[in-house]
C-alpha positions, 0 to 999 in steps of 0.5 A: 500500500502507499505511504500513509502520508500520501492518502486522505483520511477516507482513503486510509479508512477504506484501505483498512476496510478492504483488508477484511476481504482477504484471508484470514478475514480477522485481524487485530489492531496491531495486525492492521498497523503492520499491514498498512503502516498506519499509526495505532491511533488512526487504525483504532479510530477507524475500526471503532467507526466501522464497528459503530456502523456495523461494517465490522465487529469484534470477537470477544474471545480473541479481540480480533475484528471481522466483517459485520452484518452491514457488510453482508447486507451491502453484499446482498444489495450488490447481488440484487442490483446486478439483477442476477436471478435464481434462473442463472444459478439453475443454468450453472447447475445444468452446466455442472451436471453435463461437465461434471466439473466446477462452474462459476460466473463473474462480473466486471464492475468498473476496474473490479472483476468479482466472482458472483456464483460458484457451483461445485456439486461434482468436485471432491476438492474445491477449485473455485473461489467463493463469491465476492473474490476479486480477480487479476487481469493477467491470468485465469478465465475471469480476469483475462476474458472480462479485461479483453472485452473492456470498453476502454482497452488496457494499453501496453503503457498501463500494463508496464506500470503493473507488477505481475508475479509468476503464480503458476507455470504459465502465468502471463507476466509480460505486457506484450503476451498479455495483450496478445492473449486479449486479442486472441480471446476477442477473436476466438470468442472464448477464453482458456487458462492452463496452469496460469493461477495454480499448477494443474488447474485448467479453465474454459470460459465464454463471454456473456453479453448484456442487452446493450451488447457489452460484455460484463459477465463471463461463465467458466468451468474449471477442472484439474489437469488429466490425460486427454485434457485438451479434448475435455476443454473442447467438450466443455467449450461446446457445453458453455456455448450451448447455454451462452444465450440462455444465460444472457437472457437474464443479464441486464 
């Protein structure tokens, strides 16, 4: 994070609040001081304000803070605002039944790419992230697809200012290769991810257009690498394309 002196009091408070969306999801005052570099008085003051509003709450046993009921209420309001219907979840379950793999749907709001739904009825091991998780723009089906179809395309100059770590064997980290991947996704009309976020993790996704023709959502299937995974990717792609227009009917 930026140095404390370079941010307004509101930005500092939001920095503190955003920490609670990351594991381990509970933090003491001193934990936050170490993470943010802010002084203890500032951290305690902001935590007290958030607690009074119900955005966070303090556990009595270990005195650590976690997200509070208002945060849950706001998250529920976000999902309602997004106009996602139970019918979409039913379609994702159909995709899960046909592919026997994990299925998810993500949305882009501004610069943020966030998981909305996750269905894992056939996976013994959890492979999808929980709803509410944010995704990077350089790897994985969600981040790459929704960035590739942005209204204001990411430029090479913007990518050069970002730091991308090699999270897995095939993580894209260089601006040129990332831009080429975006172009490929737009031309192909679908996205694939092979060992970009985790070793042996594979994903296939298709963009979803809203009534105005813009891509704000993506549906994807993820699974672990196995013999013949290339054919499996093709089979999953066909299933996703089959349900693509059906999901789009319920998007705004």
